[in-house]
N, CA, C and O atoms as a Maestro MAE file, in Angstrom:
{
 s_m_m2io_version
 :::
 2.0.0
}

f_m_ct {
 s_m_title
 :::
 protein
 m_atom[292] {
  # First column is atom index #
  i_m_mmod_type
  r_m_x_coord
  r_m_y_coord
  r_m_z_coord
  i_m_residue_number
  s_m_chain_name
  s_m_pdb_residue_name
  s_m_pdb_atom_name
  i_m_atomic_number
  :::
  1 25 -15.010 8.040 3.582 1 A "MET " " N  " 7
  2 3 -15.905 7.156 4.304 1 A "MET " " CA " 6
  3 2 -14.957 6.245 5.135 1 A "MET " " C  " 6
  4 15 -13.927 5.744 4.683 1 A "MET " " O  " 8
  5 25 -15.412 6.094 6.372 2 A "VAL " " N  " 7
  6 3 -14.613 5.198 7.280 2 A "VAL " " CA " 6
  7 2 -15.545 4.008 7.641 2 A "VAL " " C  " 6
  8 15 -16.673 4.174 8.105 2 A "VAL " " O  " 8
  9 25 -15.024 2.878 7.409 3 A "VAL " " N  " 7
  10 3 -15.754 1.638 7.697 3 A "VAL " " CA " 6
  11 2 -14.981 0.884 8.813 3 A "VAL " " C  " 6
  12 15 -13.760 0.749 8.724 3 A "VAL " " O  " 8
  13 25 -15.667 0.407 9.832 4 A "SER " " N  " 7
  14 3 -14.965 -0.292 10.957 4 A "SER " " CA " 6
  15 2 -14.652 -1.727 10.494 4 A "SER " " C  " 6
  16 15 -15.234 -2.249 9.543 4 A "SER " " O  " 8
  17 25 -13.720 -2.316 11.205 5 A "ALA " " N  " 7
  18 3 -13.318 -3.674 10.948 5 A "ALA " " CA " 6
  19 2 -14.544 -4.631 11.139 5 A "ALA " " C  " 6
  20 15 -14.706 -5.608 10.408 5 A "ALA " " O  " 8
  21 25 -15.363 -4.317 12.115 6 A "GLU " " N  " 7
  22 3 -16.574 -5.138 12.398 6 A "GLU " " CA " 6
  23 2 -17.531 -5.106 11.179 6 A "GLU " " C  " 6
  24 15 -18.081 -6.144 10.809 6 A "GLU " " O  " 8
  25 25 -17.736 -3.897 10.539 7 A "GLU " " N  " 7
  26 3 -18.601 -3.805 9.448 7 A "GLU " " CA " 6
  27 2 -18.039 -4.523 8.204 7 A "GLU " " C  " 6
  28 15 -18.782 -5.055 7.379 7 A "GLU " " O  " 8
  29 25 -16.692 -4.515 8.104 8 A "LEU " " N  " 7
  30 3 -16.084 -5.236 6.956 8 A "LEU " " CA " 6
  31 2 -16.239 -6.789 7.127 8 A "LEU " " C  " 6
  32 15 -16.382 -7.488 6.124 8 A "LEU " " O  " 8
  33 25 -16.214 -7.323 8.351 9 A "ARG " " N  " 7
  34 3 -16.380 -8.669 8.605 9 A "ARG " " CA " 6
  35 2 -17.830 -9.113 8.366 9 A "ARG " " C  " 6
  36 15 -18.087 -10.281 8.076 9 A "ARG " " O  " 8
  37 25 -18.726 -8.215 8.484 10 A "GLU " " N  " 7
  38 3 -20.174 -8.520 8.259 10 A "GLU " " CA " 6
  39 2 -20.462 -8.566 6.748 10 A "GLU " " C  " 6
  40 15 -21.573 -8.918 6.351 10 A "GLU " " O  " 8
  41 25 -19.510 -8.227 5.926 11 A "LYS " " N  " 7
  42 3 -19.552 -8.310 4.452 11 A "LYS " " CA " 6
  43 2 -20.725 -7.431 3.895 11 A "LYS " " C  " 6
  44 15 -21.534 -7.886 3.086 11 A "LYS " " O  " 8
  45 25 -20.773 -6.187 4.359 12 A "HIS " " N  " 7
  46 3 -21.682 -5.220 3.788 12 A "HIS " " CA " 6
  47 2 -21.142 -4.892 2.415 12 A "HIS " " C  " 6
  48 15 -19.945 -5.023 2.157 12 A "HIS " " O  " 8
  49 25 -22.065 -4.447 1.500 13 A "HIS " " N  " 7
  50 3 -21.654 -4.076 0.168 13 A "HIS " " CA " 6
  51 2 -21.806 -2.576 0.039 13 A "HIS " " C  " 6
  52 15 -22.884 -2.060 0.333 13 A "HIS " " O  " 8
  53 25 -20.803 -1.861 -0.376 14 A "TYR " " N  " 7
  54 3 -20.845 -0.430 -0.518 14 A "TYR " " CA " 6
  55 2 -20.699 -0.059 -2.003 14 A "TYR " " C  " 6
  56 15 -19.940 -0.705 -2.726 14 A "TYR " " O  " 8
  57 25 -21.428 0.985 -2.465 15 A "THR " " N  " 7
  58 3 -21.360 1.404 -3.819 15 A "THR " " CA " 6
  59 2 -21.193 2.967 -3.739 15 A "THR " " C  " 6
  60 15 -21.828 3.666 -2.950 15 A "THR " " O  " 8
  61 25 -20.289 3.427 -4.621 16 A "CYS " " N  " 7
  62 3 -20.165 4.883 -4.790 16 A "CYS " " CA " 6
  63 2 -20.825 5.286 -6.088 16 A "CYS " " C  " 6
  64 15 -20.595 4.700 -7.146 16 A "CYS " " O  " 8
  65 25 -21.679 6.336 -5.968 17 A "THR " " N  " 7
  66 3 -22.322 6.784 -7.203 17 A "THR " " CA " 6
  67 2 -21.957 8.149 -7.551 17 A "THR " " C  " 6
  68 15 -21.974 9.021 -6.683 17 A "THR " " O  " 8
  69 25 -21.619 8.410 -8.791 18 A "VAL " " N  " 7
  70 3 -21.169 9.704 -9.285 18 A "VAL " " CA " 6
  71 2 -22.105 10.159 -10.349 18 A "VAL " " C  " 6
  72 15 -22.347 9.448 -11.324 18 A "VAL " " O  " 8
  73 25 -22.675 11.423 -10.164 19 A "THR " " N  " 7
  74 3 -23.489 12.016 -11.247 19 A "THR " " CA " 6
  75 2 -22.886 13.280 -11.593 19 A "THR " " C  " 6
  76 15 -22.677 14.154 -10.753 19 A "THR " " O  " 8
  77 25 -22.592 13.395 -12.861 20 A "HIS " " N  " 7
  78 3 -22.000 14.659 -13.380 20 A "HIS " " CA " 6
  79 2 -23.152 15.599 -13.837 20 A "HIS " " C  " 6
  80 15 -24.081 15.155 -14.512 20 A "HIS " " O  " 8
  81 25 -23.081 16.893 -13.463 21 A "LEU " " N  " 7
  82 3 -24.147 17.810 -13.787 21 A "LEU " " CA " 6
  83 2 -24.383 18.040 -15.256 21 A "LEU " " C  " 6
  84 15 -25.524 18.232 -15.676 21 A "LEU " " O  " 8
  85 25 -23.290 18.022 -16.078 22 A "SER " " N  " 7
  86 3 -23.514 18.240 -17.510 22 A "SER " " CA " 6
  87 2 -23.683 16.999 -18.298 22 A "SER " " C  " 6
  88 15 -23.818 17.087 -19.519 22 A "SER " " O  " 8
  89 25 -23.688 15.842 -17.700 23 A "LEU " " N  " 7
  90 3 -23.846 14.574 -18.401 23 A "LEU " " CA " 6
  91 2 -25.191 13.926 -17.993 23 A "LEU " " C  " 6
  92 15 -25.740 14.212 -16.928 23 A "LEU " " O  " 8
  93 25 -25.680 13.076 -18.849 24 A "ASP " " N  " 7
  94 3 -26.949 12.379 -18.534 24 A "ASP " " CA " 6
  95 2 -26.790 11.029 -17.914 24 A "ASP " " C  " 6
  96 15 -27.770 10.424 -17.481 24 A "ASP " " O  " 8
  97 25 -25.559 10.534 -17.859 25 A "ASN " " N  " 7
  98 3 -25.370 9.189 -17.386 25 A "ASN " " CA " 6
  99 2 -24.869 9.264 -15.887 25 A "ASN " " C  " 6
  100 15 -24.483 10.305 -15.354 25 A "ASN " " O  " 8
  101 25 -24.924 8.068 -15.298 26 A "LYS " " N  " 7
  102 3 -24.532 7.917 -13.840 26 A "LYS " " CA " 6
  103 2 -23.452 6.840 -13.837 26 A "LYS " " C  " 6
  104 15 -23.537 5.889 -14.613 26 A "LYS " " O  " 8
  105 25 -22.434 6.968 -12.980 27 A "LEU " " N  " 7
  106 3 -21.386 5.986 -12.842 27 A "LEU " " CA " 6
  107 2 -21.444 5.362 -11.471 27 A "LEU " " C  " 6
  108 15 -21.275 6.065 -10.474 27 A "LEU " " O  " 8
  109 25 -21.680 4.049 -11.383 28 A "ASP " " N  " 7
  110 3 -21.752 3.286 -10.210 28 A "ASP " " CA " 6
  111 2 -20.409 2.493 -10.026 28 A "ASP " " C  " 6
  112 15 -19.984 1.804 -10.953 28 A "ASP " " O  " 8
  113 25 -19.786 2.584 -8.912 29 A "ILE " " N  " 7
  114 3 -18.572 1.851 -8.638 29 A "ILE " " CA " 6
  115 2 -18.795 1.082 -7.423 29 A "ILE " " C  " 6
  116 15 -19.079 1.651 -6.369 29 A "ILE " " O  " 8
  117 25 -18.673 -0.273 -7.522 30 A "GLY " " N  " 7
  118 3 -18.822 -1.157 -6.359 30 A "GLY " " CA " 6
  119 2 -17.491 -1.246 -5.698 30 A "GLY " " C  " 6
  120 15 -16.459 -1.313 -6.366 30 A "GLY " " O  " 8
  121 25 -17.497 -1.249 -4.336 31 A "LEU " " N  " 7
  122 3 -16.259 -1.327 -3.591 31 A "LEU " " CA " 6
  123 2 -16.167 -2.693 -2.941 31 A "LEU " " C  " 6
  124 15 -16.873 -2.959 -1.968 31 A "LEU " " O  " 8
  125 25 -15.325 -3.553 -3.451 32 A "ASP " " N  " 7
  126 3 -15.054 -4.897 -2.852 32 A "ASP " " CA " 6
  127 2 -13.825 -4.815 -2.042 32 A "ASP " " C  " 6
  128 15 -12.751 -4.530 -2.572 32 A "ASP " " O  " 8
  129 25 -13.934 -5.045 -0.813 33 A "TYR " " N  " 7
  130 3 -12.820 -5.063 0.130 33 A "TYR " " CA " 6
  131 2 -12.625 -6.347 0.755 33 A "TYR " " C  " 6
  132 15 -13.539 -6.853 1.406 33 A "TYR " " O  " 8
  133 25 -11.450 -6.947 0.605 34 A "LYS " " N  " 7
  134 3 -11.180 -8.253 1.223 34 A "LYS " " CA " 6
  135 2 -10.592 -7.970 2.617 34 A "LYS " " C  " 6
  136 15 -9.529 -7.353 2.690 34 A "LYS " " O  " 8
  137 25 -11.188 -8.363 3.658 35 A "PHE " " N  " 7
  138 3 -10.685 -8.183 5.007 35 A "PHE " " CA " 6
  139 2 -9.558 -9.160 5.268 35 A "PHE " " C  " 6
  140 15 -9.716 -10.371 5.111 35 A "PHE " " O  " 8
  141 25 -8.416 -8.620 5.671 36 A "ALA " " N  " 7
  142 3 -7.271 -9.474 5.914 36 A "ALA " " CA " 6
  143 2 -6.945 -9.337 7.455 36 A "ALA " " C  " 6
  144 15 -7.257 -8.335 8.098 36 A "ALA " " O  " 8
  145 25 -6.321 -10.378 7.966 37 A "SER " " N  " 7
  146 3 -5.894 -10.365 9.386 37 A "SER " " CA " 6
  147 2 -4.503 -10.703 9.513 37 A "SER " " C  " 6
  148 15 -3.915 -11.262 8.587 37 A "SER " " O  " 8
  149 25 -3.901 -10.386 10.658 38 A "GLY " " N  " 7
  150 3 -2.540 -10.749 10.859 38 A "GLY " " CA " 6
  151 2 -1.613 -9.514 10.632 38 A "GLY " " C  " 6
  152 15 -2.085 -8.429 10.292 38 A "GLY " " O  " 8
  153 25 -0.315 -9.709 10.825 39 A "PRO " " N  " 7
  154 3 0.620 -8.571 10.729 39 A "PRO " " CA " 6
  155 2 0.706 -7.973 9.310 39 A "PRO " " C  " 6
  156 15 0.958 -6.775 9.183 39 A "PRO " " O  " 8
  157 25 0.512 -8.737 8.280 40 A "ALA " " N  " 7
  158 3 0.588 -8.225 6.898 40 A "ALA " " CA " 6
  159 2 -0.598 -7.328 6.614 40 A "ALA " " C  " 6
  160 15 -0.472 -6.447 5.764 40 A "ALA " " O  " 8
  161 25 -1.696 -7.479 7.236 41 A "ALA " " N  " 7
  162 3 -2.856 -6.612 7.054 41 A "ALA " " CA " 6
  163 2 -2.673 -5.233 7.393 41 A "ALA " " C  " 6
  164 15 -3.369 -4.369 6.860 41 A "ALA " " O  " 8
  165 25 -1.718 -4.937 8.307 42 A "THR " " N  " 7
  166 3 -1.490 -3.565 8.819 42 A "THR " " CA " 6
  167 2 -0.366 -2.830 8.115 42 A "THR " " C  " 6
  168 15 -0.113 -1.660 8.402 42 A "THR " " O  " 8
  169 25 0.341 -3.534 7.155 43 A "VAL " " N  " 7
  170 3 1.480 -2.932 6.466 43 A "VAL " " CA " 6
  171 2 1.032 -2.474 5.103 43 A "VAL " " C  " 6
  172 15 0.535 -3.273 4.310 43 A "VAL " " O  " 8
  173 25 1.199 -1.214 4.821 44 A "SER " " N  " 7
  174 3 0.807 -0.658 3.533 44 A "SER " " CA " 6
  175 2 1.932 -0.905 2.525 44 A "SER " " C  " 6
  176 15 3.091 -1.084 2.900 44 A "SER " " O  " 8
  177 25 1.570 -0.911 1.243 45 A "PRO " " N  " 7
  178 3 2.607 -1.155 0.147 45 A "PRO " " CA " 6
  179 2 3.648 -0.039 0.231 45 A "PRO " " C  " 6
  180 15 4.825 -0.311 -0.008 45 A "PRO " " O  " 8
  181 25 3.279 1.197 0.556 46 A "GLU " " N  " 7
  182 3 4.276 2.219 0.610 46 A "GLU " " CA " 6
  183 2 5.351 1.984 1.669 46 A "GLU " " C  " 6
  184 15 6.518 2.305 1.444 46 A "GLU " " O  " 8
  185 25 4.981 1.443 2.789 47 A "VAL " " N  " 7
  186 3 5.923 1.071 3.793 47 A "VAL " " CA " 6
  187 2 6.893 -0.005 3.283 47 A "VAL " " C  " 6
  188 15 8.101 0.075 3.504 47 A "VAL " " O  " 8
  189 25 6.370 -0.949 2.638 48 A "VAL " " N  " 7
  190 3 7.154 -2.062 2.102 48 A "VAL " " CA " 6
  191 2 8.218 -1.505 1.131 48 A "VAL " " C  " 6
  192 15 9.390 -1.876 1.201 48 A "VAL " " O  " 8
  193 25 7.793 -0.622 0.239 49 A "VAL " " N  " 7
  194 3 8.701 -0.010 -0.766 49 A "VAL " " CA " 6
  195 2 9.813 0.764 -0.061 49 A "VAL " " C  " 6
  196 15 10.984 0.659 -0.428 49 A "VAL " " O  " 8
  197 25 9.428 1.557 0.974 50 A "VAL " " N  " 7
  198 3 10.420 2.304 1.687 50 A "VAL " " CA " 6
  199 2 11.444 1.423 2.373 50 A "VAL " " C  " 6
  200 15 12.638 1.720 2.336 50 A "VAL " " O  " 8
  201 25 11.000 0.351 2.993 51 A "VAL " " N  " 7
  202 3 11.878 -0.524 3.698 51 A "VAL " " CA " 6
  203 2 12.827 -1.240 2.747 51 A "VAL " " C  " 6
  204 15 14.011 -1.410 3.039 51 A "VAL " " O  " 8
  205 25 12.282 -1.660 1.591 52 A "VAL " " N  " 7
  206 3 13.127 -2.310 0.584 52 A "VAL " " CA " 6
  207 2 14.183 -1.329 0.086 52 A "VAL " " C  " 6
  208 15 15.337 -1.718 -0.095 52 A "VAL " " O  " 8
  209 25 13.814 -0.056 -0.142 53 A "LEU " " N  " 7
  210 3 14.750 0.906 -0.697 53 A "LEU " " CA " 6
  211 2 15.876 1.192 0.332 53 A "LEU " " C  " 6
  212 15 17.038 1.392 -0.021 53 A "LEU " " O  " 8
  213 25 15.486 1.201 1.563 54 A "VAL " " N  " 7
  214 3 16.493 1.542 2.668 54 A "VAL " " CA " 6
  215 2 17.424 0.310 2.738 54 A "VAL " " C  " 6
  216 15 18.635 0.505 2.841 54 A "VAL " " O  " 8
  217 25 16.950 -0.902 2.690 55 A "VAL " " N  " 7
  218 3 17.778 -2.044 2.762 55 A "VAL " " CA " 6
  219 2 18.741 -2.102 1.529 55 A "VAL " " C  " 6
  220 15 19.923 -2.406 1.694 55 A "VAL " " O  " 8
  221 25 18.262 -1.827 0.366 56 A "VAL " " N  " 7
  222 3 19.087 -1.838 -0.851 56 A "VAL " " CA " 6
  223 2 20.153 -0.774 -0.732 56 A "VAL " " C  " 6
  224 15 21.314 -1.034 -1.046 56 A "VAL " " O  " 8
  225 25 19.778 0.464 -0.272 57 A "ALA " " N  " 7
  226 3 20.752 1.525 -0.126 57 A "ALA " " CA " 6
  227 2 21.777 1.145 0.859 57 A "ALA " " C  " 6
  228 15 22.962 1.388 0.632 57 A "ALA " " O  " 8
  229 25 21.383 0.545 1.972 58 A "GLY " " N  " 7
  230 3 22.321 0.027 3.013 58 A "GLY " " CA " 6
  231 2 23.264 -0.974 2.440 58 A "GLY " " C  " 6
  232 15 24.455 -0.891 2.740 58 A "GLY " " O  " 8
  233 25 22.838 -1.919 1.638 59 A "ILE " " N  " 7
  234 3 23.728 -2.871 1.022 59 A "ILE " " CA " 6
  235 2 24.677 -2.225 0.073 59 A "ILE " " C  " 6
  236 15 25.861 -2.561 0.078 59 A "ILE " " O  " 8
  237 25 24.225 -1.324 -0.733 60 A "LEU " " N  " 7
  238 3 25.133 -0.621 -1.693 60 A "LEU " " CA " 6
  239 2 26.156 0.159 -0.963 60 A "LEU " " C  " 6
  240 15 27.312 0.161 -1.385 60 A "LEU " " O  " 8
  241 25 25.807 0.867 0.167 61 A "PHE " " N  " 7
  242 3 26.727 1.711 0.924 61 A "PHE " " CA " 6
  243 2 27.769 0.750 1.505 61 A "PHE " " C  " 6
  244 15 28.964 1.037 1.437 61 A "PHE " " O  " 8
  245 25 27.343 -0.385 2.076 62 A "LEU " " N  " 7
  246 3 28.252 -1.318 2.723 62 A "LEU " " CA " 6
  247 2 29.215 -1.923 1.713 62 A "LEU " " C  " 6
  248 15 30.399 -2.077 2.011 62 A "LEU " " O  " 8
  249 25 28.727 -2.273 0.510 63 A "ALA " " N  " 7
  250 3 29.564 -2.810 -0.575 63 A "ALA " " CA " 6
  251 2 30.588 -1.774 -1.047 63 A "ALA " " C  " 6
  252 15 31.737 -2.114 -1.328 63 A "ALA " " O  " 8
  253 25 30.152 -0.476 -1.134 64 A "GLY " " N  " 7
  254 3 31.106 0.532 -1.541 64 A "GLY " " CA " 6
  255 2 32.164 0.812 -0.482 64 A "GLY " " C  " 6
  256 15 33.326 1.055 -0.808 64 A "GLY " " O  " 8
  257 25 31.766 0.779 0.776 65 A "PHE " " N  " 7
  258 3 32.679 0.941 1.878 65 A "PHE " " CA " 6
  259 2 33.724 -0.094 1.917 65 A "PHE " " C  " 6
  260 15 34.906 0.204 2.090 65 A "PHE " " O  " 8
  261 25 33.299 -1.348 1.753 66 A "ILE " " N  " 7
  262 3 34.255 -2.515 1.755 66 A "ILE " " CA " 6
  263 2 35.180 -2.431 0.566 66 A "ILE " " C  " 6
  264 15 36.370 -2.711 0.716 66 A "ILE " " O  " 8
  265 25 34.678 -2.044 -0.666 67 A "MET " " N  " 7
  266 3 35.524 -1.949 -1.829 67 A "MET " " CA " 6
  267 2 36.563 -0.783 -1.608 67 A "MET " " C  " 6
  268 15 37.724 -0.909 -1.995 67 A "MET " " O  " 8
  269 25 36.132 0.306 -1.002 68 A "MET " " N  " 7
  270 3 37.105 1.439 -0.756 68 A "MET " " CA " 6
  271 2 38.138 1.004 0.267 68 A "MET " " C  " 6
  272 15 39.302 1.371 0.109 68 A "MET " " O  " 8
  273 25 37.804 0.255 1.297 69 A "LYS " " N  " 7
  274 3 38.781 -0.198 2.246 69 A "LYS " " CA " 6
  275 2 39.814 -1.154 1.603 69 A "LYS " " C  " 6
  276 15 41.006 -1.099 1.905 69 A "LYS " " O  " 8
  277 25 39.311 -2.032 0.704 70 A "LYS " " N  " 7
  278 3 40.235 -2.986 0.018 70 A "LYS " " CA " 6
  279 2 41.227 -2.184 -0.833 70 A "LYS " " C  " 6
  280 15 42.400 -2.552 -0.896 70 A "LYS " " O  " 8
  281 25 40.787 -1.084 -1.496 71 A "ARG " " N  " 7
  282 3 41.628 -0.361 -2.413 71 A "ARG " " CA " 6
  283 2 42.795 0.347 -1.645 71 A "ARG " " C  " 6
  284 15 43.927 0.489 -2.107 71 A "ARG " " O  " 8
  285 25 42.393 0.757 -0.460 72 A "HIS " " N  " 7
  286 3 43.348 1.569 0.334 72 A "HIS " " CA " 6
  287 2 44.245 0.667 1.284 72 A "HIS " " C  " 6
  288 15 45.123 1.158 1.994 72 A "HIS " " O  " 8
  289 25 43.974 -0.612 1.245 73 A "ALA " " N  " 7
  290 3 44.720 -1.486 2.198 73 A "ALA " " CA " 6
  291 2 45.944 -1.996 1.511 73 A "ALA " " C  " 6
  292 15 46.721 -2.743 2.107 73 A "ALA " " O  " 8
  :::
 }
 m_bond[291] {
  # First column is bond index #
  i_m_from
  i_m_to
  i_m_order
  :::
  1 1 2 1
  2 2 3 1
  3 3 4 2
  4 3 5 1
  5 5 6 1
  6 6 7 1
  7 7 8 2
  8 7 9 1
  9 9 10 1
  10 10 11 1
  11 11 12 2
  12 11 13 1
  13 13 14 1
  14 14 15 1
  15 15 16 2
  16 15 17 1
  17 17 18 1
  18 18 19 1
  19 19 20 2
  20 19 21 1
  21 21 22 1
  22 22 23 1
  23 23 24 2
  24 23 25 1
  25 25 26 1
  26 26 27 1
  27 27 28 2
  28 27 29 1
  29 29 30 1
  30 30 31 1
  31 31 32 2
  32 31 33 1
  33 33 34 1
  34 34 35 1
  35 35 36 2
  36 35 37 1
  37 37 38 1
  38 38 39 1
  39 39 40 2
  40 39 41 1
  41 41 42 1
  42 42 43 1
  43 43 44 2
  44 43 45 1
  45 45 46 1
  46 46 47 1
  47 47 48 2
  48 47 49 1
  49 49 50 1
  50 50 51 1
  51 51 52 2
  52 51 53 1
  53 53 54 1
  54 54 55 1
  55 55 56 2
  56 55 57 1
  57 57 58 1
  58 58 59 1
  59 59 60 2
  60 59 61 1
  61 61 62 1
  62 62 63 1
  63 63 64 2
  64 63 65 1
  65 65 66 1
  66 66 67 1
  67 67 68 2
  68 67 69 1
  69 69 70 1
  70 70 71 1
  71 71 72 2
  72 71 73 1
  73 73 74 1
  74 74 75 1
  75 75 76 2
  76 75 77 1
  77 77 78 1
  78 78 79 1
  79 79 80 2
  80 79 81 1
  81 81 82 1
  82 82 83 1
  83 83 84 2
  84 83 85 1
  85 85 86 1
  86 86 87 1
  87 87 88 2
  88 87 89 1
  89 89 90 1
  90 90 91 1
  91 91 92 2
  92 91 93 1
  93 93 94 1
  94 94 95 1
  95 95 96 2
  96 95 97 1
  97 97 98 1
  98 98 99 1
  99 99 100 2
  100 99 101 1
  101 101 102 1
  102 102 103 1
  103 103 104 2
  104 103 105 1
  105 105 106 1
  106 106 107 1
  107 107 108 2
  108 107 109 1
  109 109 110 1
  110 110 111 1
  111 111 112 2
  112 111 113 1
  113 113 114 1
  114 114 115 1
  115 115 116 2
  116 115 117 1
  117 117 118 1
  118 118 119 1
  119 119 120 2
  120 119 121 1
  121 121 122 1
  122 122 123 1
  123 123 124 2
  124 123 125 1
  125 125 126 1
  126 126 127 1
  127 127 128 2
  128 127 129 1
  129 129 130 1
  130 130 131 1
  131 131 132 2
  132 131 133 1
  133 133 134 1
  134 134 135 1
  135 135 136 2
  136 135 137 1
  137 137 138 1
  138 138 139 1
  139 139 140 2
  140 139 141 1
  141 141 142 1
  142 142 143 1
  143 143 144 2
  144 143 145 1
  145 145 146 1
  146 146 147 1
  147 147 148 2
  148 147 149 1
  149 149 150 1
  150 150 151 1
  151 151 152 2
  152 151 153 1
  153 153 154 1
  154 154 155 1
  155 155 156 2
  156 155 157 1
  157 157 158 1
  158 158 159 1
  159 159 160 2
  160 159 161 1
  161 161 162 1
  162 162 163 1
  163 163 164 2
  164 163 165 1
  165 165 166 1
  166 166 167 1
  167 167 168 2
  168 167 169 1
  169 169 170 1
  170 170 171 1
  171 171 172 2
  172 171 173 1
  173 173 174 1
  174 174 175 1
  175 175 176 2
  176 175 177 1
  177 177 178 1
  178 178 179 1
  179 179 180 2
  180 179 181 1
  181 181 182 1
  182 182 183 1
  183 183 184 2
  184 183 185 1
  185 185 186 1
  186 186 187 1
  187 187 188 2
  188 187 189 1
  189 189 190 1
  190 190 191 1
  191 191 192 2
  192 191 193 1
  193 193 194 1
  194 194 195 1
  195 195 196 2
  196 195 197 1
  197 197 198 1
  198 198 199 1
  199 199 200 2
  200 199 201 1
  201 201 202 1
  202 202 203 1
  203 203 204 2
  204 203 205 1
  205 205 206 1
  206 206 207 1
  207 207 208 2
  208 207 209 1
  209 209 210 1
  210 210 211 1
  211 211 212 2
  212 211 213 1
  213 213 214 1
  214 214 215 1
  215 215 216 2
  216 215 217 1
  217 217 218 1
  218 218 219 1
  219 219 220 2
  220 219 221 1
  221 221 222 1
  222 222 223 1
  223 223 224 2
  224 223 225 1
  225 225 226 1
  226 226 227 1
  227 227 228 2
  228 227 229 1
  229 229 230 1
  230 230 231 1
  231 231 232 2
  232 231 233 1
  233 233 234 1
  234 234 235 1
  235 235 236 2
  236 235 237 1
  237 237 238 1
  238 238 239 1
  239 239 240 2
  240 239 241 1
  241 241 242 1
  242 242 243 1
  243 243 244 2
  244 243 245 1
  245 245 246 1
  246 246 247 1
  247 247 248 2
  248 247 249 1
  249 249 250 1
  250 250 251 1
  251 251 252 2
  252 251 253 1
  253 253 254 1
  254 254 255 1
  255 255 256 2
  256 255 257 1
  257 257 258 1
  258 258 259 1
  259 259 260 2
  260 259 261 1
  261 261 262 1
  262 262 263 1
  263 263 264 2
  264 263 265 1
  265 265 266 1
  266 266 267 1
  267 267 268 2
  268 267 269 1
  269 269 270 1
  270 270 271 1
  271 271 272 2
  272 271 273 1
  273 273 274 1
  274 274 275 1
  275 275 276 2
  276 275 277 1
  277 277 278 1
  278 278 279 1
  279 279 280 2
  280 279 281 1
  281 281 282 1
  282 282 283 1
  283 283 284 2
  284 283 285 1
  285 285 286 1
  286 286 287 1
  287 287 288 2
  288 287 289 1
  289 289 290 1
  290 290 291 1
  291 291 292 2
  :::
 }
}
C-alpha cells in the first residue's frame, strides 16, 4: 500500500485486517504513522547503520596505518 505525504498529513487512519481460512478469529492491526519533516525524515535507519559502520571502519584503518608507520619509523 502506498500512501502519499498529503494523505498522511490529513491524518487518515488505516487498518490492516487478516483472516486465516482455517481459524475462526480475525486480526486487526492499526497503522499509526507519525509524519516527520526535514532531512532526518528521509534517512532510513539502514542508511544510518551503514554510514556509522563505514566511519568506524575508516577510523580503525587509519589507526592501524598510523601504528604501522610508527613501528617502522
